[in-house]
DRENNU-292792 format. One record per atom (N, C-alpha, C, O, CB): residue in three letters; x, y, z. Coordinates in steps of 0.02 Angstrom, whole numbers, plus 32768, in hexadecimal, padded with zeros to 4 digits. Each point is the difference from the previous one (the first is absolute). Glycine has a CB too. Example, Ala and Ser with C-alpha at 12.3 -4.5 7.8 and 13.67 -1.06 7.14 Angstrom:
REM DRENNU-292792
ALA82947EE48186ALA7FD3803B8000ALA802D803C8000ALA80347FFF8021ALA7F6D7FC6801DSER804D80707F9ESER802A803B8003SER7FD980378025SER801980378008SER80227FA97F8C
REM end
This chain:
REM DRENNU-292792
UNK802C7FD57FFFUNK7FD6802A8001UNK802D80398003UNK803480018021UNK7F6F7FBD800DUNK804580757FAAUNK801A80447FF8UNK7FE4803A8005UNK7FCF800F7FDDUNK80617FBD7FEEUNK7FEA80608062UNK7FD48036801EUNK802E803C7FF0UNK803B8007800FUNK7F837FB48057UNK8017806E7F75UNK802480567FDCUNK7FEA80238029UNK7FC380077FFBUNK803B7FFC7F8DUNK801E801D80ABUNK7FE980338020UNK802980417FF2UNK803D80077FFDUNK7F967FA68056UNK7FF680847FA6UNK8019803D7FD7UNK800B80318045UNK80167FE68034UNK7FA0800A7F44UNK803A805D8085UNK8006802D802CUNK7FDC7FF6803BUNK7FC37FFB7FFAUNK805480457FB2UNK800A7FBC8099UNK7FE07FF98038UNK800A803F8034UNK80348020800AUNK7FD97F617FDCUNK7FC580868030UNK7FF98033803EUNK7FED7FE1804AUNK7FDA7FD08002UNK7FFD80847FA2UNK803F7FC3808DUNK7FE57FED8043UNK80267FC7800AUNK80347FEF7FE4UNK7F57803D8018UNK804F7FB28037UNK80247FC48029UNK7FDE7FC97FD9UNK7FC57FF08008UNK804F8042807AUNK80247FA87F45UNK7FED7FD07FE2UNK80337FC98012UNK803A80138007UNK7F8B80347FA4UNK80317F84805CUNK802F7FBD801DUNK7FF67FD67FC4UNK7FC77FFE7FE8UNK80267FFF80A5UNK804B7FDB7F51UNK7FF17FD37FD2UNK80267FCC801AUNK803D80068005UNK7FAA80417F9BUNK7FF77F808074UNK80157FD58023UNK7FF57FBE7FDAUNK7FCF7FF57FDDUNK801E80548086UNK804A7F887FA6UNK7FFB7FB07FEBUNK7FE37FD88052UNK801780088038UNK80697FFC7F56UNK7F577FDD8061UNK7FDB7FE08041UNK7FD0802E8022UNK7FD480247FE7UNK80907F9B8030UNK7FB080348034UNK7FD4802D8030UNK801080328024UNK80387FF58016UNK7FA07FBC7FF0UNK80128088800EUNK801A8036801FUNK7FCD800F8027UNK7FC580067FEEUNK808780207FC3UNK7FD67FE680A2UNK7FE080068035UNK801880488022UNK80378000801CUNK7FBB7F777FEAUNK7FED80BE7FFAUNK800C803D8016UNK7FE97FF9804CUNK7FD17FDD8012UNK802280607F77UNK80387FEE80A4UNK7FE3800A803EUNK8004804D800FUNK803080207FEBUNK7FEE7F68803DUNK7FB380947FFAUNK800280458017UNK7FF1802E7FC4UNK8011803C8002UNK80447FA8805CUNK7F8B80017F6BUNK7FF080277FC4UNK802D80157FCCUNK803A7FEE8003UNK7F8180308042UNK80347FFF7F94UNK804180187FCFUNK7FF080477FE0UNK7FCE80107FDFUNK80517F6E7FFBUNK801780AA8039UNK7FF3803C7FEEUNK802F80317FC5UNK80397FEF7FEFUNK7F977FFA8089UNK801780427F75UNK803880237FD1UNK7FDF804F7FECUNK7FC88016800DUNK80697F657FB7UNK7FFB809E8020UNK7FE880467FEEUNK801E800B7FB2UNK803B7FF87FF2UNK7FC6803A8097UNK7FD37FDE7F51UNK800E80147FCBUNK800D80537FEEUNK7FD280298008UNK7FF37F687FECUNK807B80827FF3UNK7FF880497FECUNK80257FFE7FADUNK80377FEC7FECUNK7FD3805280A8UNK7FC57FDA7F4FUNK800D80037FAFUNK803680387FEAUNK7FFC8037801AUNK7F847FA57FD3UNK80A880197FEFUNK803980207FECUNK7FDC80487FEBUNK802280348004UNK802C7F587FD2UNK7F7680778016UNK7FEF803C7FF9UNK7FE180408046UNK7FEB803A8001UNK80067F767F85UNK80188029809FUNK7FF2801D8037UNK804C8019802FUNK7FFD80248031UNK7F867F8D7FC3UNK80A8803A7FF8UNK804380068012UNK8013803C7FCCUNK801280368017UNK80077F448015UNK7FE4807D7F8EUNK7FFA802F7FD8UNK7FE6804C8008UNK801E802F7FE8UNK7FDF7F6A7FECUNK7FC9806B8052UNK7FDF80338017UNK802B80238038UNK8008803D8006UNK7F8C7F887FD6UNK808280118046UNK803680228035UNK803B80297FE4UNK80148038800EUNK7FD37F678037UNK8029803B7F99UNK803D801E7FCBUNK7FF380497FD9UNK801F80358005UNK7FF87F487FE1UNK7FB080727FF1UNK7FEA803C7FE6UNK7FF0803F8038UNK8007803C7FF8UNK7FCB7F737FA8UNK801B80318091UNK7FFC80398040UNK802B8030801AUNK7FFE803D800CUNK7FD27F78800FUNK8058801B7FE9UNK804B800E8023UNK801A80307FC7UNK8002803A8012UNK801D7F488036UNK7FF380747F7EUNK801E801F7FC2UNK7FCD804D7FF9UNK801680397FFAUNK80147F3A7FC2UNK7FA0807D8045UNK7FDA804E7FF1UNK7FFF80268039UNK7FEE803A7FFAUNK7FC47F9E7FB5UNK806180108093UNK800E8022804BUNK803C80287FF7UNK800880398013UNK7FC97F678038UNK806B802D7F89UNK803C80218004UNK800580327FCBUNK802380318010UNK800E7F6F8023UNK7FB580637F8EUNK7FEA802F7FD3UNK7FE980428026UNK801D80367FFFUNK7FC27F697FB1UNK7FF28055806BUNK7FE780418024UNK80148027803FUNK7FE1802F801AUNK7FD27F9E7FB5UNK809C800B804DUNK802480198030UNK7FF37FE9803AUNK80248012802FUNK7FE6803F7F99UNK7FBB7F7D8044UNK7FF87FEE8042UNK80167FBC800FUNK7FE07FCB7FFCUNK7FC980808007UNK809F7FC18012UNK80227FCF800CUNK7FF07FC6803DUNK800A7FC37FFAUNK803E80977FCFUNK7F9E7FC5806EUNK7FE67FE1803AUNK7FCE7FD07FF2UNK7FFB7FC68014UNK801D80978027UNK7FBB7FCB7F94UNK7FC57FD87FEBUNK80147FB47FD8UNK7FE57FC98007UNK7FDB80B67FECUNK806D7F917FE9UNK801C7FCD7FCBUNK802C7FD58025UNK800A7FCC7FE0UNK7FF480807FBCUNK801F7FB58096UNK801E7FDC8037UNK7FC67FE38022UNK80137FCF8021UNK8053807C7FECUNK7F657FBC7FF7UNK7FC67FE18023UNK7FDF7FCF7FCAUNK7FE97FCA8010UNK800280A28042UNK80137FAB7F6EUNK7FE87FCE7FBFUNK80357FD78005UNK7FEC7FC67FFEUNK7FD880847FABUNK80767FBA805EUNK80337FD37FF2UNK7FFC7FC48032UNK80007FC47FF0UNK8048809C7FE0UNK7FB57FBB8072UNK7FE67FCA8038UNK7FBC7FDA7FEFUNK7FFA7FC58012UNK803C80888046UNK7F9C7FD17F89UNK7FC87FDA7FEAUNK80107FC67FCBUNK7FE17FCB8000UNK7FDE809F8019UNK80737FA47FB9UNK80177FD57FD1UNK80197FD7801AUNK7FF27FCA7FE5UNK801880727FD6UNK80247FBC807CUNK80287FD68024UNK7FD77FCA8021UNK800F7FC48001UNK80418097800FUNK7F677FCC8014UNK7FD47FD4801EUNK7FE47FD97FD4UNK7FFA7FC58010UNK7FF5807F8040UNK7FFA7FD17F74UNK7FE07FD97FD7UNK80287FBA7FDCUNK7FEC7FCC7FE6UNK7FD580A98010UNK807C7FA78016UNK802C7FC27FE4UNK80107FCA8033UNK80257FD27FF1UNK8012807E7FC1UNK7FAA7FB7808FUNK80047FD18032UNK7FD47FC37FEEUNK7FD0800C7FDBUNK8049804F8078UNK7FF17F637FC4UNK7FE27FD17FFDUNK7FB380058019UNK7FD17FE97FE0UNK80A27FEA8024UNK7F8A804D8033UNK7FBC801A801BUNK7FF98031801AUNK8003800A803CUNK7FE87FA77FD2UNK800580917FABUNK800180458020UNK7FDB80188026UNK7FC57FF67FF2UNK805F801B7FC8UNK7FE980148080UNK7FE180268036UNK7FD480417FE4UNK8014803A7FF6UNK80547F9C8058UNK7F53800C7FA7UNK7FDD80307FE4UNK7FF1803F802EUNK7FF780367FE4UNK7FDD7F6D7FD7UNK802A805A8085UNK7FFB8031802FUNK803880387FF4UNK7FF2803B7FF9UNK7FDB7F6D8058UNK8074803E7FACUNK804080247FF8UNK7FE780287FB7UNK7FF4803C7FF9UNK80727F62804BUNK7F9880397F98UNK7FFE801F7FBCUNK7FC7803B7FFDUNK800A80327FDDUNK80207F577FEDUNK7F9F80718057UNK7FCB803B8010UNK801C80298020UNK7FF180397FEEUNK7FB67F908016UNK808080348029UNK801D80428029UNK801580277FDCUNK7FEA80397FF9UNK80357F998059UNK8022800A7F84UNK8024801F7FDDUNK7FE080357FC5UNK8010803B7FF9UNK80357F5E802DUNK7F8980407FB0UNK7FDA80257FD8UNK7FDF8032801CUNK800380367FE1UNK7FF67F767FE7UNK7FE180518078UNK7FE08038801AUNK8025803D8004UNK7FEB80377FF1UNK7FDA7F7D8046UNK8082803B7FE4UNK802E80407FFDUNK800F80187FCAUNK800D803C7FFDUNK801E7FA78052UNK7FD87FF37F75UNK801180237FB3UNK7FCF80167FF9UNK8004803A7FEBUNK80407F8B7FDDUNK7F7C80248041UNK7FAD802D7FE8UNK800C80438027UNK800580337FDDUNK7F947F5C8020UNK806B80778046UNK800B8039801AUNK802A80387FDEUNK7FF1803A7FEFUNK7FFD7F7F8069UNK804180297FA4UNK8047802B7FDEUNK7FEC80177FBDUNK801680377FF1UNK804A7F808046UNK7F7B802C7F9CUNK7FF780187FBDUNK7FB7801F8007UNK7FF1802C7FD8UNK805F7F797FE6UNK7F94804F8061UNK7FB9801F7FFCUNK800A80518014UNK7FDC802E7FEBUNK7FE27F57803CUNK807880818002UNK8017803D8020UNK803880307FCEUNK802480308010UNK7FC67F87806AUNK800C80277F48UNK802B801F7FD1UNK7FDF800A7FC8UNK7FF77FCF7FDCUNK80638005804EUNK7F8980717FC2UNK7FCE800E7FC8UNK80227FEC7FB5UNK803380147FE4UNK7F9680538069UNK80007F647F9CUNK80107FDC7FB8UNK801A7FBC800DUNK80037FD37FD6UNK801A80997FEFUNK7FF87F92807AUNK80297FAE8005UNK7FC27FC57FFFUNK80087FCD7FDFUNK806C8063807DUNK7F607FD87FC1UNK7FD47FC87FE5UNK80007FED7FBFUNK80087FC47FF8UNK7FBC805B8052UNK803680037F86UNK7FED7FE97FCEUNK80417FD67FDDUNK7FF67FD47FD6UNK7FAA808D802AUNK809D7FB08014UNK80347FD67FE1UNK80187FB38032UNK802B7FD67FF4UNK800280AF7FD1UNK7FAB7F7F806BUNK80117FBA802DUNK7FC77FDF7FFFUNK80037FC38009UNK804C80668048UNK7F707FF67FA3UNK7FC07FE48011UNK7FFA7FC27FEAUNK7FE37FDD802AUNK7FEF80857FD4UNK80417F7A7FC8UNK7FF47FC67FDAUNK801A7FCA8029UNK7FDF7FCE800FUNK802680697F84UNK804A7FD98085UNK801B7FC68023UNK7FF47FF6804BUNK800C7FCF8023UNK8045803C7F8AUNK7F9080378065UNK7FF87FF8803EUNK7FB07FDD8010UNK7FF27FD9802DUNK806E80907FE2UNK7F707FB57FB8UNK7FBA7FDF800EUNK800E7FAA7FF6UNK7FE17FD68020UNK7FD080A17FABUNK80827F7B8006UNK80057FA57FF7UNK80107FDC8036UNK7FED7FC6800CUNK803A80437F8DUNK800F8028809AUNK80227FD7802DUNK7FCF7FFB8037UNK7FF67FCC801EUNK808280537FC0UNK7F688020802FUNK7FC47FF88030UNK7FBC7FD37FEDUNK7FD37FF18027UNK805880837FF9UNK7FDA7F7D7FA6UNK7FBF7FDE7FEEUNK80197FB0800FUNK7FDC7FD0800EUNK7FEF80937F8AUNK80817F9C8060UNK80157FC18016UNK7FFA7FEC8043UNK7FE47FCA800BUNK805D80437FA3UNK7FD58013807FUNK7FF78012804AUNK7FBC7FDF8010UNK80007FE08035UNK804480987FCBUNK7F857F887FE1UNK7FBD7FFC801EUNK7FF5801C802CUNK8013803B7FFBUNK7FE37F797FE9UNK7FEC803D805AUNK7FD7802E802EUNK804480328017UNK7FF5803B800FUNK7F9A7F648024UNK80B680467FCEUNK80328023801FUNK800D80497FD6UNK8021802F8017UNK80127F578016UNK7FAE80787F97UNK800680417FC5UNK7FCF80248011UNK8007803C7FF1UNK80227F917FADUNK7FA18024807EUNK7FC9803D7FFDUNK8019803D8017UNK7FF9802F7FD8UNK7FAF7F87803BUNK80778059802CUNK8014803A8009UNK802B801F7FD6UNK7FFF803D8009UNK7FE97FA78052UNK803C80097F7CUNK8014801B7FC7UNK7FD480027FC2UNK800280327FDCUNK805F7FAE8054UNK7F827FF87FC4UNK7FD6801F7FC6UNK7FC5803A8016UNK7FE880287FD7UNK802C7F5D7FEDUNK7FDB8079807AUNK7FD9803D801BUNK802C804B8005UNK7FE480367FFFUNK7FD67F68804BUNK807F805B7FBAUNK802F80358002UNK8004801D7FAAUNK8003803B7FEDUNK80467F87808BUNK7FB680097F65UNK8008801C7FB5UNK7FB980127FE1UNK7FF5801E7FCBUNK80777F978021UNK7F6580308043UNK7FBA80207FE1UNK7FF47FCD7FC5UNK7FCF80067FDCUNK804480858040
REM end
């Protein structure tokens, strides 16, 4: 018997025979696009001369690259970034797309960010 398995995402185990899992099986999936949004956000903030906010975006990228990204940590950093950019006239439009995309990925943790961005 032959199995041809294409693209897979999530916790998928291909085993021959029996498999027993104790304590559950957990995983977190972060798409490459989510990381790209963090990279885009950092680059945009640097072009705007907002180096501290860009460093926070770099930290978001680093956290997204972890096996189990901490959404709460990411949320805290994005809230600081959102506060900084909304304080600068016109800054919202330049960083709006990646900031909204990352906030949406956070789910409930992204609600405060989405509220700040309108």
